[in-house]
All heavy atoms as an XYZ file, in Angstrom:
879
protein
N       0.854     -1.188      0.010
C      -0.010      0.003      0.000
C       0.897      1.248     -0.002
O       1.812      1.383      0.809
C      -0.896     -0.007      1.243
C      -1.683      1.271      1.416
S      -2.623      1.346      2.969
C      -3.937      0.219      2.622
N       0.616      2.154     -0.929
C       1.378      3.399     -1.002
C       0.547      4.479     -0.313
O      -0.619      4.652     -0.618
C       1.603      3.808     -2.480
C       2.217      2.641     -3.259
C       2.402      5.075     -2.545
C       3.616      2.760     -3.649
N       1.194      5.187      0.606
C       0.524      6.251      1.361
C       1.164      7.582      1.006
O       2.342      7.658      0.620
C       0.632      6.009      2.863
C       0.032      4.690      3.399
C       0.327      4.561      4.874
C      -1.464      4.664      3.156
N       0.397      8.644      1.194
C       0.924      9.989      0.974
C       2.122     10.287      1.871
O       3.078     10.942      1.469
C      -0.164     11.052      1.207
O      -1.273     10.808      0.382
N       2.067      9.791      3.113
C       3.125     10.063      4.076
C       4.443      9.356      3.748
O       5.488      9.718      4.274
C       2.673      9.715      5.492
O       2.369      8.335      5.586
N       4.395      8.361      2.849
C       5.628      7.681      2.445
C       6.648      8.696      1.952
O       7.853      8.577      2.207
C       5.366      6.630      1.362
C       4.585      5.439      1.873
O       4.387      5.305      3.092
O       4.170      4.608      1.023
N       6.170      9.705      1.220
C       7.046     10.747      0.669
C       7.746     11.526      1.763
O       8.890     11.916      1.646
C       6.257     11.688     -0.232
N       7.035     11.741      2.891
C       7.623     12.456      4.029
C       8.816     11.683      4.554
O       9.911     12.236      4.761
C       6.574     12.665      5.152
C       7.232     13.272      6.396
C       5.411     13.521      4.682
N       8.621     10.382      4.789
C       9.713      9.564      5.344
C      10.876      9.439      4.340
O      12.028      9.420      4.729
C       9.190      8.209      5.783
C       8.244      8.300      6.932
C       6.864      8.204      6.765
C       8.738      8.546      8.217
C       5.998      8.324      7.837
C       7.858      8.676      9.308
C       6.494      8.566      9.091
N      10.531      9.392      3.048
C      11.596      9.328      2.022
C      12.423     10.606      2.043
O      13.658     10.564      1.959
C      10.968      9.105      0.649
C      11.991      8.766     -0.411
C      12.837      7.547     -0.059
O      12.321      6.484      0.222
N      14.165      7.696     -0.027
N      11.755     11.750      2.169
C      12.491     13.030      2.214
C      13.359     13.162      3.461
O      14.463     13.657      3.385
C      11.516     14.226      2.144
C      10.740     14.325      0.845
C      11.676     14.608     -0.301
C      10.886     14.707     -1.602
N      11.736     14.693     -2.773
N      12.854     12.666      4.594
C      13.672     12.709      5.817
C      14.899     11.823      5.618
O      16.019     12.196      5.918
C      12.865     12.250      7.050
C      11.740     13.229      7.357
C      13.769     12.096      8.267
C      10.746     12.759      8.414
N      14.676     10.638      5.031
C      15.770      9.700      4.781
C      16.802     10.316      3.831
O      17.995     10.290      4.079
C      15.203      8.439      4.174
O      16.218      7.512      3.925
N      16.326     10.930      2.738
C      17.222     11.576      1.778
C      18.020     12.687      2.445
O      19.211     12.862      2.179
C      16.424     12.158      0.585
C      15.820     11.083     -0.279
O      16.161      9.889     -0.134
O      14.962     11.447     -1.134
N      17.355     13.437      3.324
C      18.015     14.556      4.017
C      19.101     14.101      4.973
O      20.024     14.858      5.254
N      18.993     12.865      5.457
C      19.986     12.363      6.407
C      21.229     11.770      5.727
O      22.277     11.680      6.339
C      19.362     11.295      7.288
C      18.410     11.778      8.358
C      17.886     10.600      9.186
C      19.044     12.805      9.268
N      21.071     11.442      4.455
C      22.223     10.854      3.755
C      23.364     11.876      3.735
O      23.194     13.015      3.307
C      21.825     10.475      2.323
C      20.967      9.229      2.310
C      20.705      8.709      0.908
C      19.901      7.435      0.977
N      18.511      7.637      0.626
N      24.502     11.447      4.218
C      25.646     12.356      4.276
C      25.569     13.342      5.433
O      26.407     14.232      5.557
N      24.547     13.225      6.261
C      24.394     14.133      7.380
C      24.001     13.346      8.640
O      23.064     13.697      9.337
C      23.323     15.196      7.055
C      23.396     16.396      8.000
O      24.231     16.424      8.911
N      22.546     17.349      7.790
N      24.704     12.236      8.858
C      24.390     11.366      9.964
C      24.493     12.061     11.318
O      23.809     11.705     12.256
C      25.284     10.105      9.957
C      24.887      9.084      8.909
C      25.489      9.357      7.555
O      26.392     10.211      7.442
O      25.044      8.737      6.577
N      25.357     13.044     11.411
C      25.537     13.758     12.679
C      24.245     14.410     13.146
O      23.934     14.432     14.334
C      26.630     14.826     12.547
N      23.459     14.895     12.201
C      22.165     15.507     12.525
C      21.227     14.491     13.164
O      20.565     14.772     14.148
C      21.538     16.112     11.271
C      20.369     17.008     11.528
C      19.948     17.688     10.251
C      19.164     18.941     10.557
N      18.939     19.754      9.395
N      21.206     13.278     12.607
C      20.366     12.220     13.148
C      20.849     11.815     14.550
O      20.066     11.691     15.488
C      20.378     11.011     12.219
N      22.150     11.621     14.648
C      22.709     11.127     15.917
C      22.592     12.167     17.032
O      22.574     11.830     18.204
C      24.140     10.664     15.711
C      24.166      9.393     14.867
C      25.553      8.858     14.639
C      25.474      7.570     13.832
N      26.746      7.027     13.470
N      22.441     13.439     16.651
C      22.246     14.496     17.655
C      20.888     14.302     18.359
O      20.722     14.641     19.522
C      22.311     15.873     16.991
N      19.907     13.755     17.624
C      18.592     13.482     18.225
C      18.707     12.308     19.194
O      18.130     12.320     20.264
C      17.540     13.191     17.116
C      16.204     12.820     17.748
C      17.381     14.393     16.192
N      19.475     11.289     18.787
C      19.814     10.152     19.653
C      18.580      9.471     20.219
O      18.457      9.270     21.410
C      20.749     10.593     20.782
C      21.406      9.381     21.436
O      21.596      8.357     20.797
N      21.713      9.485     22.697
N      17.628      9.130     19.343
C      16.432      8.423     19.772
C      15.935      7.492     18.666
O      16.318      7.617     17.523
N      15.057      6.567     19.063
C      14.427      5.657     18.115
C      12.916      5.892     18.168
O      12.306      5.809     19.248
C      14.761      4.183     18.413
C      14.061      3.258     17.403
C      16.263      3.958     18.408
N      12.330      6.224     17.017
C      10.932      6.568     16.935
C      10.226      5.557     16.033
O      10.724      5.241     14.962
C      10.733      7.980     16.327
C      11.434      9.031     17.109
C      12.756      9.361     16.845
C      10.791      9.705     18.132
C      13.418     10.329     17.567
C      11.440     10.679     18.861
C      12.762     11.002     18.597
N       9.059      5.110     16.478
C       8.239      4.227     15.645
C       6.984      4.986     15.309
O       6.251      5.444     16.207
C       7.873      2.934     16.398
C       6.970      1.980     15.634
C       7.663      1.439     14.390
C       6.493      0.824     16.509
N       6.781      5.222     14.029
C       5.570      5.883     13.545
C       4.574      4.828     13.120
O       4.904      3.982     12.299
C       5.878      6.797     12.352
C       6.347      8.185     12.728
C       7.687      8.425     12.969
C       5.440      9.216     12.827
C       8.125      9.706     13.311
C       5.856     10.487     13.164
C       7.196     10.714     13.410
O       7.612     11.992     13.745
N       3.379      4.891     13.653
C       2.293      4.026     13.211
C       1.365      4.913     12.400
O       0.728      5.831     12.957
C       1.560      3.396     14.385
C       2.446      2.415     15.138
C       1.700      1.689     16.205
C       2.622      0.671     16.892
N       1.906     -0.310     17.631
N       1.279      4.655     11.128
C       0.459      5.480     10.233
C      -0.910      4.781     10.082
O      -0.964      3.589      9.786
C       1.143      5.661      8.855
C       2.562      6.233      9.014
C       0.302      6.531      7.957
C       2.661      7.583      9.691
N      -1.957      5.564     10.266
C      -3.321      5.003     10.212
C      -4.076      5.533      9.004
O      -3.792      6.583      8.471
C      -4.110      5.324     11.492
O      -4.307      6.731     11.568
C      -3.404      4.833     12.731
N      -5.073      4.733      8.600
C      -5.973      5.084      7.556
C      -7.347      4.584      8.035
O      -7.459      3.424      8.429
C      -5.579      4.367      6.253
C      -6.128      4.983      5.033
C      -5.104      5.944      4.440
C      -5.563      6.398      3.084
N      -5.364      7.779      2.844
N      -8.320      5.465      8.067
C      -9.667      5.098      8.557
C      -9.618      4.484      9.952
O     -10.313      3.515     10.248
C     -10.370      4.135      7.589
C     -10.490      4.738      6.181
O     -10.772      5.941      6.088
O     -10.275      3.996      5.201
N      -8.726      5.002     10.800
C      -8.647      4.553     12.197
C      -7.876      3.259     12.432
O      -7.762      2.826     13.554
N      -7.345      2.650     11.358
C      -6.587      1.413     11.544
C      -5.122      1.629     11.141
O      -4.834      2.285     10.157
C      -7.155      0.307     10.593
C      -8.548     -0.132     10.947
C      -8.973     -1.278     10.029
C     -10.426     -1.632     10.258
N     -11.336     -0.931      9.354
N      -4.194      1.058     11.941
C      -2.772      1.145     11.615
C      -2.517      0.342     10.335
O      -2.861     -0.838     10.276
C      -1.942      0.619     12.762
N      -1.976      0.992      9.328
C      -1.751      0.306      8.040
C      -0.274      0.215      7.675
O       0.113     -0.539      6.789
C      -2.529      0.980      6.888
C      -4.032      0.781      7.062
C      -2.209      2.463      6.755
N       0.548      1.016      8.349
C       1.975      0.988      7.996
C       2.793      1.503      9.206
O       2.307      2.312      9.962
C       2.254      1.856      6.796
C       3.633      1.638      6.164
C       3.803      2.414      4.875
C       3.318      1.628      3.688
N       3.794      2.173      2.407
N       4.016      0.979      9.328
C       4.929      1.462     10.362
C       6.213      1.918      9.722
O       6.670      1.316      8.734
C       5.232      0.339     11.375
C       4.055     -0.057     12.217
C       4.425     -1.096     13.281
O       5.534     -1.670     13.235
O       3.585     -1.343     14.176
N       6.778      2.976     10.287
C       8.108      3.467      9.865
C       8.942      3.604     11.111
O       8.495      4.102     12.130
C       7.964      4.845      9.212
C       7.497      4.800      7.815
C       6.196      4.874      7.373
C       8.288      4.682      6.628
N       6.144      4.791      6.027
C       7.412      4.692      5.532
C       9.661      4.559      6.398
C       7.874      4.588      4.209
C      10.081      4.475      5.084
C       9.215      4.464      4.015
N      10.200      3.205     11.021
C      11.136      3.343     12.150
C      12.162      4.392     11.773
O      12.785      4.330     10.709
C      11.835      2.014     12.446
O      10.853      1.046     12.802
C      12.820      2.154     13.606
N      12.317      5.387     12.673
C      13.382      6.367     12.546
C      14.385      6.035     13.638
O      14.178      6.361     14.804
C      12.870      7.787     12.745
C      12.239      8.499     11.528
C      10.970      7.782     11.071
C      11.965      9.933     11.822
N      15.421      5.296     13.274
C      16.468      4.926     14.216
C      17.536      6.010     14.117
O      18.452      5.922     13.316
C      17.020      3.558     13.887
C      18.175      3.134     14.787
O      18.622      3.958     15.611
O      18.644      1.993     14.653
N      17.380      7.055     14.927
C      18.303      8.178     14.834
C      19.530      8.006     15.726
O      20.382      8.871     15.792
C      17.553      9.473     15.136
C      16.360      9.733     14.196
C      15.636     10.999     14.556
C      16.793      9.736     12.728
N      19.624      6.844     16.383
C      20.863      6.509     17.080
C      21.873      5.973     16.072
O      23.066      6.140     16.218
C      20.596      5.478     18.181
C      19.827      6.054     19.350
C      19.601      5.049     20.454
C      18.881      5.727     21.612
N      18.492      4.792     22.659
N      21.353      5.315     15.047
C      22.213      4.718     14.004
C      21.998      5.337     12.628
O      22.449      4.812     11.618
C      21.923      3.201     13.924
C      22.234      2.524     15.251
O      23.375      2.553     15.715
N      21.253      1.959     15.886
N      21.266      6.481     12.571
C      21.006      7.194     11.329
C      20.397      6.314     10.252
O      20.816      6.309      9.108
C      22.291      7.864     10.819
N      19.332      5.556     10.654
C      18.639      4.684      9.687
C      17.133      4.979      9.742
O      16.597      5.146     10.835
C      18.837      3.199     10.050
C      20.236      2.697      9.917
C      20.258      1.224     10.288
C      21.662      0.719     10.497
N      21.688     -0.558     11.202
N      16.530      5.000      8.570
C      15.076      5.152      8.462
C      14.590      4.035      7.556
O      15.132      3.868      6.459
C      14.711      6.532      7.895
C      15.165      7.634      8.864
C      13.202      6.634      7.643
C      14.955      9.014      8.384
N      13.613      3.276      8.024
C      13.115      2.195      7.179
C      11.655      1.912      7.522
O      11.164      2.212      8.590
C      13.971      0.921      7.370
C      14.214      0.527      8.799
C      13.322     -0.317      9.478
C      15.344      0.971      9.486
C      13.549     -0.693     10.796
C      15.583      0.611     10.797
C      14.680     -0.241     11.427
O      14.900     -0.606     12.741
N      10.988      1.289      6.541
C       9.603      0.894      6.712
C       9.582     -0.389      7.551
O      10.411     -1.275      7.357
C       8.981      0.630      5.337
C       7.505      0.437      5.397
C       6.879      0.223      4.030
O       7.341      0.815      3.046
O       5.939     -0.576      3.954
N       8.639     -0.435      8.495
C       8.468     -1.637      9.308
C       8.832     -1.362     10.776
O       9.281     -0.261     11.134
N       8.628     -2.372     11.613
C       8.937     -2.234     13.050
C      10.430     -2.129     13.288
O      11.239     -2.522     12.425
C       8.354     -3.502     13.667
C       8.258     -4.497     12.551
C       8.091     -3.694     11.284
N      10.813     -1.649     14.454
C      12.225     -1.491     14.831
C      12.934     -2.846     14.851
O      12.366     -3.829     15.308
C      12.309     -0.816     16.175
N      14.150     -2.859     14.313
C      14.951     -4.075     14.283
C      16.158     -3.891     15.187
O      16.959     -2.995     14.986
C      15.440     -4.335     12.857
C      14.344     -4.535     11.835
C      14.933     -4.700     10.425
C      13.846     -4.693      9.405
N      13.904     -3.584      8.490
N      16.291     -4.774     16.178
C      17.456     -4.815     17.059
C      17.720     -3.531     17.842
O      18.853     -3.288     18.228
C      18.727     -5.193     16.248
C      18.556     -6.498     15.486
O      17.921     -7.410     16.028
O      19.011     -6.584     14.339
N      16.707     -2.691     18.004
C      16.860     -1.490     18.847
C      15.598     -1.313     19.677
O      14.499     -1.761     19.265
C      17.098     -0.205     17.996
C      18.478     -0.183     17.390
C      16.033     -0.023     16.930
N      15.742     -0.666     20.809
C      14.599     -0.371     21.654
C      13.978      0.951     21.213
O      14.691      1.955     21.028
C      15.090     -0.271     23.107
C      13.968     -0.017     24.094
C      14.558      0.143     25.509
C      13.517      0.642     26.474
N      13.109      2.024     26.243
N      12.672      0.955     21.020
C      11.973      2.164     20.603
C      11.788      3.067     21.825
O      11.338      2.628     22.879
C      10.582      1.800     19.997
C       9.751      3.033     19.734
C      10.754      0.982     18.729
N      12.192      4.325     21.656
C      12.040      5.317     22.749
C      10.639      5.923     22.738
O      10.053      6.169     23.809
C      13.066      6.451     22.594
C      14.488      5.950     22.731
O      14.813      5.369     23.786
O      15.272      6.134     21.791
N      10.132      6.177     21.563
C       8.846      6.880     21.420
C       8.051      6.289     20.254
O       8.587      6.091     19.186
C       9.097      8.388     21.151
O      10.010      8.875     22.121
C       7.818      9.180     21.250
N       6.770      6.036     20.505
C       5.859      5.561     19.461
C       4.859      6.675     19.156
O       4.246      7.204     20.080
C       5.123      4.277     19.868
O       6.096      3.278     20.179
C       4.198      3.785     18.775
N       4.751      7.032     17.884
C       3.821      8.087     17.467
C       2.785      7.456     16.551
O       3.151      6.760     15.593
C       4.555      9.201     16.729
C       5.656      9.905     17.551
C       6.994      9.292     17.240
C       5.660     11.381     17.274
N       1.508      7.692     16.833
C       0.441      7.199     15.997
C      -0.287      8.409     15.384
O      -0.736      9.280     16.132
C      -0.544      6.330     16.828
O       0.209      5.285     17.474
C      -1.612      5.711     15.951
N      -0.385      8.419     14.065
C      -0.947      9.545     13.362
C      -1.531      9.061     12.039
O      -1.047      8.103     11.442
C       0.110     10.657     13.167
C       1.269     10.194     12.312
C      -0.482     11.959     12.650
N      -2.592      9.743     11.571
C      -3.172      9.346     10.277
C      -2.236      9.790      9.150
O      -1.440     10.711      9.292
C      -4.560      9.964     10.098
O      -4.443     11.333      9.762
N      -2.389      9.129      8.013
C      -1.607      9.421      6.830
C      -1.744     10.916      6.478
O      -0.748     11.616      6.280
C      -2.097      8.526      5.670
C      -1.275      8.684      4.413
O      -0.046      8.736      4.498
O      -1.884      8.751      3.338
N      -2.973     11.403      6.431
C      -3.223     12.824      6.041
C      -2.597     13.788      7.047
O      -1.985     14.783      6.665
C      -4.733     13.105      5.946
C      -5.483     12.274      4.951
C      -5.863     10.884      5.463
O      -5.872     10.643      6.697
O      -6.116     10.019      4.604
N      -2.783     13.504      8.333
C      -2.248     14.396      9.358
C      -0.709     14.412      9.358
O      -0.104     15.462      9.592
C      -2.784     14.034     10.757
C      -4.263     14.370     10.904
O      -4.774     15.210     10.155
O      -4.928     13.770     11.777
N      -0.083     13.277      9.067
C       1.379     13.233      8.992
C       1.883     14.168      7.887
O       2.839     14.901      8.082
C       1.825     11.780      8.712
C       3.339     11.624      8.677
S       4.076     11.956     10.289
C       5.745     12.394      9.799
N       1.201     14.144      6.740
C       1.597     15.041      5.646
C       1.362     16.491      6.055
O       2.217     17.354      5.824
C       0.817     14.687      4.342
C       1.074     15.724      3.260
C       1.202     13.296      3.861
N       0.214     16.776      6.667
C      -0.086     18.153      7.100
C       0.947     18.653      8.114
O       1.341     19.832      8.078
C      -1.506     18.242      7.683
C      -2.582     18.182      6.597
O      -2.227     18.257      5.408
O      -3.763     18.029      6.972
N       1.382     17.788      8.998
C       2.402     18.187      9.969
C       3.718     18.491      9.224
O       4.371     19.491      9.482
C       2.627     17.068     11.049
C       1.423     16.998     11.982
C       3.907     17.298     11.834
C       1.400     15.789     12.903
N       4.075     17.626      8.287
C       5.344     17.791      7.577
C       5.385     19.064      6.740
O       6.411     19.717      6.646
C       5.592     16.583      6.686
N       4.260     19.432      6.153
C       4.264     20.653      5.307
C       3.906     21.915      6.101
O       3.851     23.001      5.528
C       3.303     20.521      4.068
C       3.762     19.383      3.156
C       1.864     20.355      4.469
N       3.704     21.766      7.381
C       3.482     22.938      8.222
C       2.035     23.388      8.333
O       1.754     24.444      8.894
N       1.098     22.621      7.790
C      -0.327     22.976      7.853
C      -0.893     22.681      9.243
O      -1.864     23.261      9.654
C      -1.130     22.163      6.843
C      -1.310     22.783      5.508
C      -2.411     22.055      4.773
C      -2.197     22.041      3.297
N      -3.004     21.065      2.624
N      -0.289     21.686      9.908
C      -0.782     21.228     11.217
C       0.376     21.246     12.202
O       1.406     20.627     11.992
C      -1.354     19.815     11.075
C      -1.930     19.141     12.333
C      -3.091     19.941     12.903
C      -2.395     17.732     12.016
N       0.200     22.027     13.254
C       1.216     22.124     14.298
C       1.209     20.819     15.114
O       0.150     20.381     15.551
C       0.854     23.339     15.186
C       1.825     23.484     16.328
O       1.931     22.630     17.193
N       2.537     24.598     16.345
N       2.374     20.209     15.291
C       2.422     18.922     16.046
C       1.836     19.016     17.452
O       1.147     18.109     17.892
C       3.926     18.585     16.107
C       4.544     19.364     15.017
C       3.699     20.588     14.809
N       2.085     20.161     18.145
C       1.535     20.307     19.501
C       0.007     20.354     19.469
O      -0.650     19.721     20.293
C       2.088     21.580     20.190
C       3.488     21.426     20.700
C       4.560     21.731     19.642
O       4.251     22.071     18.511
N       5.811     21.601     20.026
N      -0.555     21.099     18.521
C      -2.017     21.168     18.492
C      -2.595     19.852     18.019
O      -3.674     19.432     18.471
C      -2.505     22.347     17.647
O      -2.119     22.218     16.308
N      -1.905     19.124     17.134
C      -2.359     17.806     16.696
C      -2.407     16.872     17.906
O      -3.366     16.098     18.062
C      -1.410     17.240     15.632
N      -1.394     16.959     18.782
C      -1.349     16.148     19.980
C      -2.519     16.497     20.910
O      -3.214     15.628     21.410
C       0.005     16.321     20.683
C       0.115     15.564     21.970
C       0.280     14.180     21.964
C       0.079     16.216     23.176
C       0.392     13.456     23.148
C       0.186     15.525     24.376
C       0.351     14.147     24.357
N      -2.728     17.804     21.119
C      -3.795     18.275     22.015
C      -5.191     17.862     21.517
O      -6.081     17.576     22.295
C      -3.743     19.786     22.189
C      -2.470     20.271     22.832
S      -2.165     19.454     24.394
C      -1.996     20.842     25.459
N      -5.355     17.831     20.182
C      -6.644     17.469     19.583
C      -6.824     15.959     19.468
O      -7.843     15.492     18.974
C      -6.780     18.092     18.191
C      -6.902     19.608     18.238
C      -6.910     20.144     16.808
C      -6.920     21.656     16.817
N      -6.671     22.189     15.469
N      -5.793     15.200     19.853
C      -5.874     13.747     19.759
C      -5.606     13.189     18.375
O      -5.798     12.002     18.123
N      -5.124     14.025     17.475
C      -4.795     13.574     16.102
C      -3.422     12.887     16.061
O      -3.139     12.151     15.154
C      -4.788     14.754     15.126
C      -6.148     15.358     14.889
C      -6.050     16.493     13.899
C      -7.446     16.964     13.497
N      -7.388     17.769     12.298
N      -2.601     13.208     17.055
C      -1.276     12.629     17.173
C      -1.162     12.025     18.573
O      -1.306     12.732     19.554
C      -0.204     13.728     16.975
C       1.247     13.353     17.236
C       1.736     12.269     16.266
C       2.149     14.572     17.094
N      -0.953     10.720     18.616
C      -0.825     10.055     19.911
C       0.633      9.675     20.099
O       1.287      9.200     19.175
C      -1.686      8.805     19.953
C      -3.179      9.153     19.889
C      -4.039      7.906     19.972
C      -5.509      8.250     20.028
N      -6.045      8.832     18.811
N       1.158      9.964     21.283
C       2.558      9.700     21.587
C       2.672      8.857     22.838
O       2.083      9.188     23.858
C       3.323     11.042     21.772
C       3.199     11.928     20.529
C       4.807     10.755     22.077
C       3.767     13.325     20.681
N       3.435      7.764     22.736
C       3.708      6.905     23.898
C       5.219      6.833     24.053
O       5.955      6.736     23.069
C       3.125      5.511     23.645
N       5.651      6.877     25.303
C       7.102      6.821     25.533
C       7.648      8.178     25.905
O       6.978      8.958     26.569
N       8.850      8.455     25.425
C       9.570      9.683     25.773
C       9.047     10.867     24.937
O       9.545     11.123     23.845
C      11.063      9.491     25.563
C      11.882     10.645     26.057
O      11.381     11.757     26.236
N      13.162     10.402     26.281
N       8.064     11.559     25.452
C       7.439     12.676     24.742
C       8.444     13.815     24.512
O       8.450     14.431     23.438
C       6.178     13.202     25.486
C       5.097     12.124     25.424
C       5.698     14.510     24.906
C       3.836     12.482     26.176
N       9.291     14.080     25.471
C      10.266     15.177     25.337
C      11.197     14.964     24.141
O      11.615     15.931     23.488
C      11.092     15.338     26.621
C      10.262     15.682     27.848
S       9.080     17.046     27.594
C      10.183     18.431     27.563
N      11.517     13.725     23.845
C      12.395     13.423     22.738
C      11.805     13.851     21.381
O      12.534     14.192     20.455
C      12.687     11.920     22.739
C      13.947     11.422     22.070
C      15.191     12.141     22.571
C      14.108      9.926     22.305
N      10.469     13.830     21.298
C       9.820     14.200     20.030
C      10.107     15.636     19.624
O      10.072     15.968     18.436
C       8.303     13.971     20.072
O       7.744     14.772     21.115
C       7.963     12.539     20.260
N      10.412     16.507     20.587
C      10.694     17.901     20.273
C      11.956     18.030     19.398
O      12.103     18.987     18.650
C      10.811     18.741     21.518
C       9.474     18.815     22.246
C       9.550     19.563     23.565
O      10.624     19.779     24.125
N       8.414     19.946     24.079
N      12.830     17.061     19.502
C      14.045     17.095     18.705
C      13.781     16.697     17.245
O      14.670     16.850     16.400
C      15.100     16.145     19.291
C      15.627     16.549     20.648
C      16.669     15.555     21.078
C      17.399     15.967     22.336
N      18.485     15.024     22.642
N      12.586     16.219     16.954
C      12.244     15.818     15.567
C      11.935     17.004     14.671
O      12.008     16.915     13.446
C      11.026     14.879     15.571
C      11.267     13.452     15.956
C       9.960     12.694     16.042
C      12.188     12.768     14.961
N      11.549     18.141     15.249
C      11.105     19.278     14.475
C      12.070     19.671     13.328
O      11.615     19.856     12.202
C      10.805     20.475     15.387
N      13.375     19.780     13.584
C      14.286     20.148     12.476
C      14.264     19.148     11.310
O      14.359     19.546     10.155
C      15.649     20.186     13.132
C      15.426     20.267     14.590
C      14.077     19.633     14.838
N      14.078     17.869     11.632
C      14.066     16.862     10.558
C      12.772     16.989      9.724
O      12.785     16.850      8.512
C      14.145     15.434     11.145
C      15.458     15.097     11.826
C      15.384     13.688     12.430
C      16.624     15.197     10.867
N      11.656     17.301     10.389
C      10.392     17.471      9.663
C      10.450     18.734      8.810
O       9.958     18.752      7.674
C       9.214     17.519     10.615
C       8.788     16.183     11.209
C       7.690     16.340     12.218
C       8.354     15.219     10.109
N      11.050     19.790      9.312
C      11.191     21.017      8.537
C      12.001     20.768      7.278
O      11.718     21.305      6.211
C      11.820     22.132      9.372
C      10.833     22.760     10.341
C      11.444     23.974     11.026
C      10.469     24.666     11.938
N       9.806     23.833     12.908
N      13.022     19.961      7.435
C      13.865     19.585      6.295
C      13.041     18.855      5.241
O      13.178     19.057      4.058
C      14.980     18.697      6.840
C      15.986     18.205      5.871
C      17.019     17.383      6.604
O      17.551     17.766      7.626
N      17.300     16.204      6.108
N      12.132     17.989      5.684
C      11.269     17.250      4.770
C      10.330     18.207      4.039
O      10.120     18.105      2.826
C      10.467     16.183      5.504
N       9.780     19.163      4.797
C       8.840     20.142      4.241
C       9.487     20.928      3.121
O       8.894     21.176      2.086
C       8.356     21.081      5.346
C       7.602     22.274      4.837
O       6.889     22.099      3.848
O       7.693     23.348      5.437
N      10.734     21.315      3.283
C      11.425     22.130      2.286
C      11.560     21.397      0.954
O      11.700     22.024     -0.095
C      12.803     22.508      2.786
N      11.479     20.079      0.990
C      11.687     19.290     -0.217
C      10.434     18.606     -0.740
O      10.474     17.969     -1.733
C      12.764     18.219      0.061
C      14.103     18.881      0.378
C      15.111     17.852      0.751
C      16.420     18.515      1.158
N      17.225     17.736      2.041
N       9.312     18.719     -0.023
C       8.074     18.031     -0.476
C       7.433     18.768     -1.640
O       7.494     19.945     -1.734
C       7.071     17.932      0.667
C       7.207     16.754      1.572
C       6.162     16.788      2.696
C       7.107     15.428      0.863
């Protein structure tokens, strides 16, 4: 299944190539659960301890933070239409684990937005 948010993760991945230090500065592992019609349909792992981004559950690393968000809302967050904090407050973005670590993701999302 191809989702609109796949492009967001691809852009983040492209932006990290040759810039592993930026990923490692975040020093966290994030699992994104992307939903469609209220059901989780895809997972993406941002392993920023090892500067790897891939589709699917985390492999050989402990996830620090799990974020659940709809495909549409993920794209809106990436392009700046939806503020992540307000998405969280409205229940559009659910976060489990180390919430403070998610604040370090903002620069990576902005980088994706510039290229979408």
